[in-house]
PDB file of N, CA, C and O in Angstrom:
ATOM      1  N   MET A   1     -87.211 -54.331 235.925  1.00  0.00           N
ATOM      2  CA  MET A   1     -88.220 -53.945 234.970  1.00  0.00           C
ATOM      3  C   MET A   1     -87.573 -53.890 233.584  1.00  0.00           C
ATOM      4  O   MET A   1     -86.472 -53.362 233.429  1.00  0.00           O
ATOM      5  N   THR A   2     -88.257 -54.432 232.589  1.00  0.00           N
ATOM      6  CA  THR A   2     -87.721 -54.492 231.231  1.00  0.00           C
ATOM      7  C   THR A   2     -88.100 -53.234 230.468  1.00  0.00           C
ATOM      8  O   THR A   2     -89.247 -52.790 230.492  1.00  0.00           O
ATOM      9  N   GLN A   3     -87.109 -52.673 229.793  1.00  0.00           N
ATOM     10  CA  GLN A   3     -87.345 -51.501 228.954  1.00  0.00           C
ATOM     11  C   GLN A   3     -87.657 -51.959 227.534  1.00  0.00           C
ATOM     12  O   GLN A   3     -86.999 -52.858 227.011  1.00  0.00           O
ATOM     13  N   ILE A   4     -88.639 -51.356 226.921  1.00  0.00           N
ATOM     14  CA  ILE A   4     -88.974 -51.649 225.531  1.00  0.00           C
ATOM     15  C   ILE A   4     -88.505 -50.477 224.680  1.00  0.00           C
ATOM     16  O   ILE A   4     -88.874 -49.326 224.917  1.00  0.00           O
ATOM     17  N   THR A   5     -87.696 -50.791 223.700  1.00  0.00           N
ATOM     18  CA  THR A   5     -87.169 -49.745 222.825  1.00  0.00           C
ATOM     19  C   THR A   5     -88.105 -49.523 221.643  1.00  0.00           C
ATOM     20  O   THR A   5     -89.026 -50.305 221.405  1.00  0.00           O
ATOM     21  N   VAL A   6     -87.854 -48.456 220.916  1.00  0.00           N
ATOM     22  CA  VAL A   6     -88.627 -48.172 219.713  1.00  0.00           C
ATOM     23  C   VAL A   6     -88.427 -49.288 218.696  1.00  0.00           C
ATOM     24  O   VAL A   6     -89.368 -49.655 217.992  1.00  0.00           O
ATOM     25  N   ALA A   7     -87.230 -49.825 218.609  1.00  0.00           N
ATOM     26  CA  ALA A   7     -86.949 -50.922 217.676  1.00  0.00           C
ATOM     27  C   ALA A   7     -87.765 -52.161 218.038  1.00  0.00           C
ATOM     28  O   ALA A   7     -88.289 -52.836 217.152  1.00  0.00           O
ATOM     29  N   ASP A   8     -87.877 -52.467 219.335  1.00  0.00           N
ATOM     30  CA  ASP A   8     -88.693 -53.612 219.767  1.00  0.00           C
ATOM     31  C   ASP A   8     -90.158 -53.406 219.388  1.00  0.00           C
ATOM     32  O   ASP A   8     -90.827 -54.336 218.938  1.00  0.00           O
ATOM     33  N   ALA A   9     -90.647 -52.187 219.571  1.00  0.00           N
ATOM     34  CA  ALA A   9     -92.032 -51.891 219.225  1.00  0.00           C
ATOM     35  C   ALA A   9     -92.254 -52.001 217.723  1.00  0.00           C
ATOM     36  O   ALA A   9     -93.308 -52.458 217.281  1.00  0.00           O
ATOM     37  N   ALA A  10     -91.266 -51.585 216.939  1.00  0.00           N
ATOM     38  CA  ALA A  10     -91.396 -51.665 215.481  1.00  0.00           C
ATOM     39  C   ALA A  10     -91.437 -53.113 215.027  1.00  0.00           C
ATOM     40  O   ALA A  10     -92.182 -53.449 214.106  1.00  0.00           O
ATOM     41  N   VAL A  11     -90.649 -53.976 215.658  1.00  0.00           N
ATOM     42  CA  VAL A  11     -90.638 -55.398 215.295  1.00  0.00           C
ATOM     43  C   VAL A  11     -91.969 -56.045 215.658  1.00  0.00           C
ATOM     44  O   VAL A  11     -92.416 -56.968 214.977  1.00  0.00           O
ATOM     45  N   ALA A  12     -92.599 -55.573 216.717  1.00  0.00           N
ATOM     46  CA  ALA A  12     -93.875 -56.149 217.134  1.00  0.00           C
ATOM     47  C   ALA A  12     -94.944 -55.974 216.067  1.00  0.00           C
ATOM     48  O   ALA A  12     -95.890 -56.760 216.007  1.00  0.00           O
ATOM     49  N   PHE A  13     -94.808 -54.955 215.223  1.00  0.00           N
ATOM     50  CA  PHE A  13     -95.785 -54.704 214.172  1.00  0.00           C
ATOM     51  C   PHE A  13     -95.191 -54.936 212.788  1.00  0.00           C
ATOM     52  O   PHE A  13     -95.615 -54.324 211.807  1.00  0.00           O
ATOM     53  N   ALA A  14     -94.223 -55.809 212.722  1.00  0.00           N
ATOM     54  CA  ALA A  14     -93.551 -56.101 211.458  1.00  0.00           C
ATOM     55  C   ALA A  14     -94.502 -56.788 210.489  1.00  0.00           C
ATOM     56  O   ALA A  14     -95.418 -57.489 210.918  1.00  0.00           O
ATOM     57  N   PRO A  15     -94.299 -56.598 209.186  1.00  0.00           N
ATOM     58  CA  PRO A  15     -95.204 -57.171 208.183  1.00  0.00           C
ATOM     59  C   PRO A  15     -95.287 -58.691 208.233  1.00  0.00           C
ATOM     60  O   PRO A  15     -96.331 -59.257 207.908  1.00  0.00           O
ATOM     61  N   TRP A  16     -94.212 -59.366 208.632  1.00  0.00           N
ATOM     62  CA  TRP A  16     -94.251 -60.829 208.653  1.00  0.00           C
ATOM     63  C   TRP A  16     -95.115 -61.371 209.782  1.00  0.00           C
ATOM     64  O   TRP A  16     -95.364 -62.575 209.846  1.00  0.00           O
ATOM     65  N   LEU A  17     -95.575 -60.500 210.673  1.00  0.00           N
ATOM     66  CA  LEU A  17     -96.477 -60.929 211.734  1.00  0.00           C
ATOM     67  C   LEU A  17     -97.943 -60.796 211.327  1.00  0.00           C
ATOM     68  O   LEU A  17     -98.833 -61.128 212.109  1.00  0.00           O
ATOM     69  N   GLU A  18     -98.198 -60.322 210.134  1.00  0.00           N
ATOM     70  CA  GLU A  18     -99.562 -60.190 209.630  1.00  0.00           C
ATOM     71  C   GLU A  18    -100.115 -61.570 209.302  1.00  0.00           C
ATOM     72  O   GLU A  18     -99.345 -62.490 209.025  1.00  0.00           O
ATOM     73  N   PRO A  19    -101.441 -61.730 209.327  1.00  0.00           N
ATOM     74  CA  PRO A  19    -102.018 -63.024 208.955  1.00  0.00           C
ATOM     75  C   PRO A  19    -101.753 -63.350 207.484  1.00  0.00           C
ATOM     76  O   PRO A  19    -101.686 -62.463 206.633  1.00  0.00           O
ATOM     77  N   THR A  20    -101.607 -64.622 207.216  1.00  0.00           N
ATOM     78  CA  THR A  20    -101.373 -65.057 205.837  1.00  0.00           C
ATOM     79  C   THR A  20    -102.684 -65.020 205.062  1.00  0.00           C
ATOM     80  O   THR A  20    -103.758 -64.852 205.639  1.00  0.00           O
ATOM     81  N   ALA A  21    -102.581 -65.176 203.771  1.00  0.00           N
ATOM     82  CA  ALA A  21    -103.778 -65.200 202.926  1.00  0.00           C
ATOM     83  C   ALA A  21    -104.676 -66.370 203.311  1.00  0.00           C
ATOM     84  O   ALA A  21    -105.900 -66.239 203.304  1.00  0.00           O
ATOM     85  N   ALA A  22    -104.083 -67.506 203.645  1.00  0.00           N
ATOM     86  CA  ALA A  22    -104.872 -68.681 204.044  1.00  0.00           C
ATOM     87  C   ALA A  22    -105.613 -68.418 205.352  1.00  0.00           C
ATOM     88  O   ALA A  22    -106.769 -68.813 205.504  1.00  0.00           O
ATOM     89  N   GLU A  23    -104.950 -67.753 206.291  1.00  0.00           N
ATOM     90  CA  GLU A  23    -105.603 -67.424 207.559  1.00  0.00           C
ATOM     91  C   GLU A  23    -106.741 -66.436 207.343  1.00  0.00           C
ATOM     92  O   GLU A  23    -107.799 -66.571 207.958  1.00  0.00           O
ATOM     93  N   LEU A  24    -106.543 -65.457 206.489  1.00  0.00           N
ATOM     94  CA  LEU A  24    -107.611 -64.504 206.186  1.00  0.00           C
ATOM     95  C   LEU A  24    -108.781 -65.182 205.485  1.00  0.00           C
ATOM     96  O   LEU A  24    -109.936 -64.839 205.735  1.00  0.00           O
ATOM     97  N   ASP A  25    -108.492 -66.143 204.608  1.00  0.00           N
ATOM     98  CA  ASP A  25    -109.553 -66.895 203.943  1.00  0.00           C
ATOM     99  C   ASP A  25    -110.348 -67.721 204.953  1.00  0.00           C
ATOM    100  O   ASP A  25    -111.571 -67.815 204.857  1.00  0.00           O
ATOM    101  N   ALA A  26    -109.652 -68.318 205.919  1.00  0.00           N
ATOM    102  CA  ALA A  26    -110.337 -69.105 206.952  1.00  0.00           C
ATOM    103  C   ALA A  26    -111.239 -68.209 207.797  1.00  0.00           C
ATOM    104  O   ALA A  26    -112.363 -68.590 208.122  1.00  0.00           O
ATOM    105  N   ILE A  27    -110.757 -67.035 208.150  1.00  0.00           N
ATOM    106  CA  ILE A  27    -111.575 -66.093 208.920  1.00  0.00           C
ATOM    107  C   ILE A  27    -112.781 -65.667 208.097  1.00  0.00           C
ATOM    108  O   ILE A  27    -113.894 -65.582 208.616  1.00  0.00           O
ATOM    109  N   ASP A  28    -112.562 -65.399 206.818  1.00  0.00           N
ATOM    110  CA  ASP A  28    -113.654 -64.990 205.936  1.00  0.00           C
ATOM    111  C   ASP A  28    -114.703 -66.091 205.815  1.00  0.00           C
ATOM    112  O   ASP A  28    -115.900 -65.808 205.777  1.00  0.00           O
ATOM    113  N   ALA A  29    -114.252 -67.355 205.755  1.00  0.00           N
ATOM    114  CA  ALA A  29    -115.191 -68.472 205.656  1.00  0.00           C
ATOM    115  C   ALA A  29    -116.006 -68.627 206.939  1.00  0.00           C
ATOM    116  O   ALA A  29    -117.163 -69.044 206.889  1.00  0.00           O
ATOM    117  N   GLU A  30    -115.415 -68.296 208.084  1.00  0.00           N
ATOM    118  CA  GLU A  30    -116.103 -68.433 209.368  1.00  0.00           C
ATOM    119  C   GLU A  30    -116.891 -67.189 209.767  1.00  0.00           C
ATOM    120  O   GLU A  30    -117.581 -67.200 210.786  1.00  0.00           O
ATOM    121  N   MET A  31    -116.803 -66.129 208.989  1.00  0.00           N
ATOM    122  CA  MET A  31    -117.454 -64.879 209.368  1.00  0.00           C
ATOM    123  C   MET A  31    -118.968 -64.994 209.559  1.00  0.00           C
ATOM    124  O   MET A  31    -119.485 -64.373 210.488  1.00  0.00           O
ATOM    125  N   PRO A  32    -119.716 -65.749 208.739  1.00  0.00           N
ATOM    126  CA  PRO A  32    -121.153 -65.882 209.026  1.00  0.00           C
ATOM    127  C   PRO A  32    -121.426 -66.507 210.403  1.00  0.00           C
ATOM    128  O   PRO A  32    -122.365 -66.108 211.092  1.00  0.00           O
ATOM    129  N   LEU A  33    -120.609 -67.478 210.794  1.00  0.00           N
ATOM    130  CA  LEU A  33    -120.771 -68.085 212.120  1.00  0.00           C
ATOM    131  C   LEU A  33    -120.406 -67.086 213.212  1.00  0.00           C
ATOM    132  O   LEU A  33    -121.107 -66.988 214.219  1.00  0.00           O
ATOM    133  N   ILE A  34    -119.337 -66.359 213.029  1.00  0.00           N
ATOM    134  CA  ILE A  34    -118.927 -65.359 214.019  1.00  0.00           C
ATOM    135  C   ILE A  34    -120.018 -64.313 214.199  1.00  0.00           C
ATOM    136  O   ILE A  34    -120.343 -63.933 215.323  1.00  0.00           O
ATOM    137  N   THR A  35    -120.576 -63.855 213.100  1.00  0.00           N
ATOM    138  CA  THR A  35    -121.647 -62.855 213.154  1.00  0.00           C
ATOM    139  C   THR A  35    -122.887 -63.414 213.852  1.00  0.00           C
ATOM    140  O   THR A  35    -123.508 -62.727 214.662  1.00  0.00           O
ATOM    141  N   ALA A  36    -123.244 -64.657 213.538  1.00  0.00           N
ATOM    142  CA  ALA A  36    -124.414 -65.275 214.180  1.00  0.00           C
ATOM    143  C   ALA A  36    -124.188 -65.442 215.677  1.00  0.00           C
ATOM    144  O   ALA A  36    -125.110 -65.230 216.464  1.00  0.00           O
ATOM    145  N   GLU A  37    -122.980 -65.818 216.081  1.00  0.00           N
ATOM    146  CA  GLU A  37    -122.691 -65.960 217.514  1.00  0.00           C
ATOM    147  C   GLU A  37    -122.728 -64.605 218.221  1.00  0.00           C
ATOM    148  O   GLU A  37    -123.154 -64.519 219.373  1.00  0.00           O
ATOM    149  N   MET A  38    -122.287 -63.558 217.543  1.00  0.00           N
ATOM    150  CA  MET A  38    -122.371 -62.219 218.135  1.00  0.00           C
ATOM    151  C   MET A  38    -123.832 -61.790 218.289  1.00  0.00           C
ATOM    152  O   MET A  38    -124.190 -61.153 219.279  1.00  0.00           O
ATOM    153  N   ASP A  39    -124.670 -62.135 217.318  1.00  0.00           N
ATOM    154  CA  ASP A  39    -126.098 -61.828 217.424  1.00  0.00           C
ATOM    155  C   ASP A  39    -126.733 -62.575 218.592  1.00  0.00           C
ATOM    156  O   ASP A  39    -127.595 -62.035 219.285  1.00  0.00           O
ATOM    157  N   LEU A  40    -126.303 -63.821 218.808  1.00  0.00           N
ATOM    158  CA  LEU A  40    -126.817 -64.592 219.935  1.00  0.00           C
ATOM    159  C   LEU A  40    -126.413 -63.938 221.253  1.00  0.00           C
ATOM    160  O   LEU A  40    -127.229 -63.840 222.169  1.00  0.00           O
ATOM    161  N   LEU A  41    -125.182 -63.498 221.356  1.00  0.00           N
ATOM    162  CA  LEU A  41    -124.763 -62.776 222.568  1.00  0.00           C
ATOM    163  C   LEU A  41    -125.562 -61.504 222.751  1.00  0.00           C
ATOM    164  O   LEU A  41    -125.940 -61.163 223.872  1.00  0.00           O
ATOM    165  N   ASP A  42    -125.826 -60.794 221.658  1.00  0.00           N
ATOM    166  CA  ASP A  42    -126.634 -59.573 221.737  1.00  0.00           C
ATOM    167  C   ASP A  42    -128.048 -59.874 222.220  1.00  0.00           C
ATOM    168  O   ASP A  42    -128.681 -59.031 222.857  1.00  0.00           O
ATOM    169  N   ALA A  43    -128.544 -61.063 221.921  1.00  0.00           N
ATOM    170  CA  ALA A  43    -129.880 -61.448 222.381  1.00  0.00           C
ATOM    171  C   ALA A  43    -129.865 -61.824 223.863  1.00  0.00           C
ATOM    172  O   ALA A  43    -130.829 -61.560 224.581  1.00  0.00           O
ATOM    173  N   TYR A  44    -128.774 -62.440 224.320  1.00  0.00           N
ATOM    174  CA  TYR A  44    -128.679 -62.858 225.720  1.00  0.00           C
ATOM    175  C   TYR A  44    -128.399 -61.704 226.683  1.00  0.00           C
ATOM    176  O   TYR A  44    -128.948 -61.669 227.784  1.00  0.00           O
ATOM    177  N   LEU A  45    -127.563 -60.778 226.281  1.00  0.00           N
ATOM    178  CA  LEU A  45    -127.105 -59.745 227.213  1.00  0.00           C
ATOM    179  C   LEU A  45    -128.214 -58.915 227.852  1.00  0.00           C
ATOM    180  O   LEU A  45    -128.150 -58.670 229.056  1.00  0.00           O
ATOM    181  N   PRO A  46    -129.217 -58.474 227.119  1.00  0.00           N
ATOM    182  CA  PRO A  46    -130.244 -57.642 227.767  1.00  0.00           C
ATOM    183  C   PRO A  46    -131.044 -58.361 228.849  1.00  0.00           C
ATOM    184  O   PRO A  46    -131.598 -57.712 229.737  1.00  0.00           O
ATOM    185  N   VAL A  47    -131.113 -59.669 228.790  1.00  0.00           N
ATOM    186  CA  VAL A  47    -131.957 -60.392 229.751  1.00  0.00           C
ATOM    187  C   VAL A  47    -131.173 -60.929 230.940  1.00  0.00           C
ATOM    188  O   VAL A  47    -131.729 -61.662 231.758  1.00  0.00           O
ATOM    189  N   LEU A  48    -129.904 -60.584 231.054  1.00  0.00           N
ATOM    190  CA  LEU A  48    -129.124 -61.076 232.180  1.00  0.00           C
ATOM    191  C   LEU A  48    -129.601 -60.517 233.514  1.00  0.00           C
ATOM    192  O   LEU A  48    -129.546 -61.205 234.533  1.00  0.00           O
ATOM    193  N   GLY A  49    -130.064 -59.289 233.510  1.00  0.00           N
ATOM    194  CA  GLY A  49    -130.443 -58.660 234.765  1.00  0.00           C
ATOM    195  C   GLY A  49    -131.928 -58.489 234.962  1.00  0.00           C
ATOM    196  O   GLY A  49    -132.352 -57.765 235.863  1.00  0.00           O
ATOM    197  N   ARG A  50    -132.723 -59.136 234.145  1.00  0.00           N
ATOM    198  CA  ARG A  50    -134.177 -58.972 234.279  1.00  0.00           C
ATOM    199  C   ARG A  50    -134.869 -60.244 233.805  1.00  0.00           C
ATOM    200  O   ARG A  50    -134.250 -61.091 233.161  1.00  0.00           O
ATOM    201  N   PRO A  51    -136.148 -60.376 234.125  1.00  0.00           N
ATOM    202  CA  PRO A  51    -136.885 -61.559 233.653  1.00  0.00           C
ATOM    203  C   PRO A  51    -136.989 -61.569 232.126  1.00  0.00           C
ATOM    204  O   PRO A  51    -137.034 -60.521 231.482  1.00  0.00           O
ATOM    205  N   VAL A  52    -137.025 -62.756 231.578  1.00  0.00           N
ATOM    206  CA  VAL A  52    -137.093 -62.923 230.135  1.00  0.00           C
ATOM    207  C   VAL A  52    -138.538 -62.790 229.675  1.00  0.00           C
ATOM    208  O   VAL A  52    -139.415 -63.515 230.145  1.00  0.00           O
ATOM    209  N   ALA A  53    -138.779 -61.873 228.765  1.00  0.00           N
ATOM    210  CA  ALA A  53    -140.116 -61.681 228.197  1.00  0.00           C
ATOM    211  C   ALA A  53    -140.272 -62.582 226.975  1.00  0.00           C
ATOM    212  O   ALA A  53    -139.303 -63.162 226.486  1.00  0.00           O
ATOM    213  N   GLU A  54    -141.496 -62.688 226.498  1.00  0.00           N
ATOM    214  CA  GLU A  54    -141.778 -63.532 225.344  1.00  0.00           C
ATOM    215  C   GLU A  54    -140.999 -63.083 224.104  1.00  0.00           C
ATOM    216  O   GLU A  54    -140.492 -63.914 223.352  1.00  0.00           O
ATOM    217  N   LEU A  55    -140.908 -61.788 223.898  1.00  0.00           N
ATOM    218  CA  LEU A  55    -140.158 -61.283 222.746  1.00  0.00           C
ATOM    219  C   LEU A  55    -138.672 -61.609 222.868  1.00  0.00           C
ATOM    220  O   LEU A  55    -138.009 -61.883 221.868  1.00  0.00           O
ATOM    221  N   ASP A  56    -138.152 -61.579 224.092  1.00  0.00           N
ATOM    222  CA  ASP A  56    -136.753 -61.949 224.311  1.00  0.00           C
ATOM    223  C   ASP A  56    -136.527 -63.419 223.966  1.00  0.00           C
ATOM    224  O   ASP A  56    -135.524 -63.776 223.349  1.00  0.00           O
ATOM    225  N   GLU A  57    -137.466 -64.259 224.370  1.00  0.00           N
ATOM    226  CA  GLU A  57    -137.357 -65.689 224.066  1.00  0.00           C
ATOM    227  C   GLU A  57    -137.333 -65.922 222.559  1.00  0.00           C
ATOM    228  O   GLU A  57    -136.547 -66.725 222.058  1.00  0.00           O
ATOM    229  N   ARG A  58    -138.196 -65.217 221.847  1.00  0.00           N
ATOM    230  CA  ARG A  58    -138.230 -65.354 220.385  1.00  0.00           C
ATOM    231  C   ARG A  58    -136.915 -64.907 219.760  1.00  0.00           C
ATOM    232  O   ARG A  58    -136.379 -65.569 218.871  1.00  0.00           O
ATOM    233  N   ARG A  59    -136.410 -63.785 220.232  1.00  0.00           N
ATOM    234  CA  ARG A  59    -135.150 -63.266 219.687  1.00  0.00           C
ATOM    235  C   ARG A  59    -134.008 -64.256 219.944  1.00  0.00           C
ATOM    236  O   ARG A  59    -133.180 -64.489 219.063  1.00  0.00           O
ATOM    237  N   ILE A  60    -133.964 -64.831 221.133  1.00  0.00           N
ATOM    238  CA  ILE A  60    -132.922 -65.808 221.467  1.00  0.00           C
ATOM    239  C   ILE A  60    -133.077 -67.063 220.617  1.00  0.00           C
ATOM    240  O   ILE A  60    -132.088 -67.603 220.122  1.00  0.00           O
ATOM    241  N   ARG A  61    -134.308 -67.529 220.446  1.00  0.00           N
ATOM    242  CA  ARG A  61    -134.545 -68.725 219.612  1.00  0.00           C
ATOM    243  C   ARG A  61    -134.100 -68.488 218.169  1.00  0.00           C
ATOM    244  O   ARG A  61    -133.447 -69.341 217.568  1.00  0.00           O
ATOM    245  N   ARG A  62    -134.452 -67.336 217.623  1.00  0.00           N
ATOM    246  CA  ARG A  62    -134.036 -67.015 216.246  1.00  0.00           C
ATOM    247  C   ARG A  62    -132.519 -66.948 216.138  1.00  0.00           C
ATOM    248  O   ARG A  62    -131.936 -67.442 215.172  1.00  0.00           O
ATOM    249  N   ALA A  63    -131.888 -66.340 217.126  1.00  0.00           N
ATOM    250  CA  ALA A  63    -130.424 -66.231 217.103  1.00  0.00           C
ATOM    251  C   ALA A  63    -129.780 -67.610 217.209  1.00  0.00           C
ATOM    252  O   ALA A  63    -128.784 -67.879 216.538  1.00  0.00           O
ATOM    253  N   ARG A  64    -130.337 -68.487 218.045  1.00  0.00           N
ATOM    254  CA  ARG A  64    -129.810 -69.862 218.151  1.00  0.00           C
ATOM    255  C   ARG A  64    -129.934 -70.594 216.822  1.00  0.00           C
ATOM    256  O   ARG A  64    -129.013 -71.295 216.402  1.00  0.00           O
ATOM    257  N   ARG A  65    -131.077 -70.428 216.164  1.00  0.00           N
ATOM    258  CA  ARG A  65    -131.267 -71.088 214.862  1.00  0.00           C
ATOM    259  C   ARG A  65    -130.268 -70.574 213.833  1.00  0.00           C
ATOM    260  O   ARG A  65    -129.766 -71.347 213.016  1.00  0.00           O
ATOM    261  N   ARG A  66    -129.974 -69.269 213.865  1.00  0.00           N
ATOM    262  CA  ARG A  66    -128.984 -68.716 212.935  1.00  0.00           C
ATOM    263  C   ARG A  66    -127.588 -69.279 213.211  1.00  0.00           C
ATOM    264  O   ARG A  66    -126.828 -69.541 212.279  1.00  0.00           O
ATOM    265  N   VAL A  67    -127.253 -69.465 214.484  1.00  0.00           N
ATOM    266  CA  VAL A  67    -125.950 -70.051 214.834  1.00  0.00           C
ATOM    267  C   VAL A  67    -125.885 -71.489 214.335  1.00  0.00           C
ATOM    268  O   VAL A  67    -124.889 -71.895 213.737  1.00  0.00           O
ATOM    269  N   LEU A  68    -126.932 -72.253 214.576  1.00  0.00           N
ATOM    270  CA  LEU A  68    -126.943 -73.647 214.125  1.00  0.00           C
ATOM    271  C   LEU A  68    -126.858 -73.741 212.605  1.00  0.00           C
ATOM    272  O   LEU A  68    -126.146 -74.592 212.072  1.00  0.00           O
ATOM    273  N   ALA A  69    -127.576 -72.873 211.914  1.00  0.00           N
ATOM    274  CA  ALA A  69    -127.526 -72.879 210.444  1.00  0.00           C
ATOM    275  C   ALA A  69    -126.133 -72.504 209.946  1.00  0.00           C
ATOM    276  O   ALA A  69    -125.636 -73.098 208.989  1.00  0.00           O
ATOM    277  N   ALA A  70    -125.505 -71.530 210.585  1.00  0.00           N
ATOM    278  CA  ALA A  70    -124.155 -71.131 210.173  1.00  0.00           C
ATOM    279  C   ALA A  70    -123.153 -72.252 210.435  1.00  0.00           C
ATOM    280  O   ALA A  70    -122.255 -72.484 209.625  1.00  0.00           O
ATOM    281  N   ARG A  71    -123.302 -72.950 211.566  1.00  0.00           N
ATOM    282  CA  ARG A  71    -122.418 -74.088 211.858  1.00  0.00           C
ATOM    283  C   ARG A  71    -122.621 -75.201 210.842  1.00  0.00           C
ATOM    284  O   ARG A  71    -121.657 -75.808 210.375  1.00  0.00           O
ATOM    285  N   ARG A  72    -123.883 -75.469 210.501  1.00  0.00           N
ATOM    286  CA  ARG A  72    -124.183 -76.504 209.510  1.00  0.00           C
ATOM    287  C   ARG A  72    -123.561 -76.150 208.165  1.00  0.00           C
ATOM    288  O   ARG A  72    -122.923 -76.989 207.527  1.00  0.00           O
ATOM    289  N   ASP A  73    -123.750 -74.906 207.738  1.00  0.00           N
ATOM    290  CA  ASP A  73    -123.204 -74.477 206.449  1.00  0.00           C
ATOM    291  C   ASP A  73    -121.680 -74.566 206.428  1.00  0.00           C
ATOM    292  O   ASP A  73    -121.093 -74.985 205.430  1.00  0.00           O
ATOM    293  N   LEU A  74    -121.047 -74.176 207.519  1.00  0.00           N
ATOM    294  CA  LEU A  74    -119.590 -74.241 207.594  1.00  0.00           C
ATOM    295  C   LEU A  74    -119.111 -75.688 207.559  1.00  0.00           C
ATOM    296  O   LEU A  74    -118.124 -75.998 206.892  1.00  0.00           O
ATOM    297  N   ALA A  75    -119.802 -76.575 208.272  1.00  0.00           N
ATOM    298  CA  ALA A  75    -119.431 -77.986 208.275  1.00  0.00           C
ATOM    299  C   ALA A  75    -119.655 -78.617 206.904  1.00  0.00           C
ATOM    300  O   ALA A  75    -118.843 -79.426 206.454  1.00  0.00           O
ATOM    301  N   ASN A  76    -120.749 -78.253 206.240  1.00  0.00           N
ATOM    302  CA  ASN A  76    -121.023 -78.803 204.909  1.00  0.00           C
ATOM    303  C   ASN A  76    -120.020 -78.306 203.876  1.00  0.00           C
ATOM    304  O   ASN A  76    -119.699 -79.024 202.929  1.00  0.00           O
ATOM    305  N   ARG A  77    -119.525 -77.089 204.047  1.00  0.00           N
ATOM    306  CA  ARG A  77    -118.522 -76.561 203.136  1.00  0.00           C
ATOM    307  C   ARG A  77    -117.190 -77.300 203.296  1.00  0.00           C
ATOM    308  O   ARG A  77    -116.466 -77.505 202.322  1.00  0.00           O
ATOM    309  N   ALA A  78    -116.877 -77.696 204.529  1.00  0.00           N
ATOM    310  CA  ALA A  78    -115.608 -78.368 204.801  1.00  0.00           C
ATOM    311  C   ALA A  78    -115.694 -79.867 204.536  1.00  0.00           C
ATOM    312  O   ALA A  78    -114.660 -80.501 204.322  1.00  0.00           O
ATOM    313  N   ALA A  79    -116.886 -80.455 204.541  1.00  0.00           N
ATOM    314  CA  ALA A  79    -117.041 -81.907 204.432  1.00  0.00           C
ATOM    315  C   ALA A  79    -116.517 -82.484 203.122  1.00  0.00           C
ATOM    316  O   ALA A  79    -115.833 -83.506 203.178  1.00  0.00           O
ATOM    317  N   PRO A  80    -116.784 -81.912 201.943  1.00  0.00           N
ATOM    318  CA  PRO A  80    -116.278 -82.518 200.709  1.00  0.00           C
ATOM    319  C   PRO A  80    -114.754 -82.606 200.672  1.00  0.00           C
ATOM    320  O   PRO A  80    -114.209 -83.528 200.065  1.00  0.00           O
ATOM    321  N   ALA A  81    -114.069 -81.678 201.299  1.00  0.00           N
ATOM    322  CA  ALA A  81    -112.613 -81.698 201.313  1.00  0.00           C
ATOM    323  C   ALA A  81    -112.080 -82.846 202.156  1.00  0.00           C
ATOM    324  O   ALA A  81    -110.943 -83.279 201.968  1.00  0.00           O
ATOM    325  N   MET A  82    -112.896 -83.344 203.091  1.00  0.00           N
ATOM    326  CA  MET A  82    -112.441 -84.392 203.988  1.00  0.00           C
ATOM    327  C   MET A  82    -112.735 -85.779 203.461  1.00  0.00           C
ATOM    328  O   MET A  82    -112.174 -86.746 203.975  1.00  0.00           O
ATOM    329  N   LEU A  83    -113.598 -85.926 202.447  1.00  0.00           N
ATOM    330  CA  LEU A  83    -113.971 -87.235 201.957  1.00  0.00           C
ATOM    331  C   LEU A  83    -112.868 -87.817 201.056  1.00  0.00           C
ATOM    332  O   LEU A  83    -112.440 -87.170 200.101  1.00  0.00           O
ATOM    333  N   PRO A  84    -112.418 -89.027 201.361  1.00  0.00           N
ATOM    334  CA  PRO A  84    -111.440 -89.631 200.487  1.00  0.00           C
ATOM    335  C   PRO A  84    -112.130 -90.185 199.240  1.00  0.00           C
ATOM    336  O   PRO A  84    -113.269 -90.647 199.312  1.00  0.00           O
ATOM    337  N   GLY A  85    -111.454 -90.140 198.123  1.00  0.00           N
ATOM    338  CA  GLY A  85    -112.043 -90.688 196.883  1.00  0.00           C
ATOM    339  C   GLY A  85    -113.128 -89.787 196.376  1.00  0.00           C
ATOM    340  O   GLY A  85    -112.902 -88.602 196.130  1.00  0.00           O
ATOM    341  N   GLY A  86    -114.295 -90.336 196.218  1.00  0.00           N
ATOM    342  CA  GLY A  86    -115.416 -89.554 195.722  1.00  0.00           C
ATOM    343  C   GLY A  86    -116.704 -90.286 196.036  1.00  0.00           C
ATOM    344  O   GLY A  86    -116.707 -91.336 196.678  1.00  0.00           O
ATOM    345  N   ALA A  87    -117.782 -89.716 195.575  1.00  0.00           N
ATOM    346  CA  ALA A  87    -119.083 -90.340 195.804  1.00  0.00           C
ATOM    347  C   ALA A  87    -119.212 -91.586 194.925  1.00  0.00           C
ATOM    348  O   ALA A  87    -118.755 -91.608 193.783  1.00  0.00           O
ATOM    349  N   ALA A  88    -119.825 -92.589 195.468  1.00  0.00           N
ATOM    350  CA  ALA A  88    -119.976 -93.838 194.727  1.00  0.00           C
ATOM    351  C   ALA A  88    -121.183 -93.798 193.826  1.00  0.00           C
ATOM    352  O   ALA A  88    -121.462 -94.771 193.125  1.00  0.00           O
TER     353      ALA A  88
END
């Protein structure tokens, strides 16, 4: 069995293991999509153990549309950076 010392634990939380500014910016850019996907899960979870009612269907449809819109917005934000040259 391996013993973990206080020094090992301190290194595990060392400042150089923190996310970089670029990584935090990427997470921030994806946050609307992450939030929309969490809302979709929140819509699905209540209906796992029971029949789906009409209101549940509407909530799931709205959540799916929000996820698709967030994915579209994220893709459109990244698309100009990927285009070589410029618009003709």
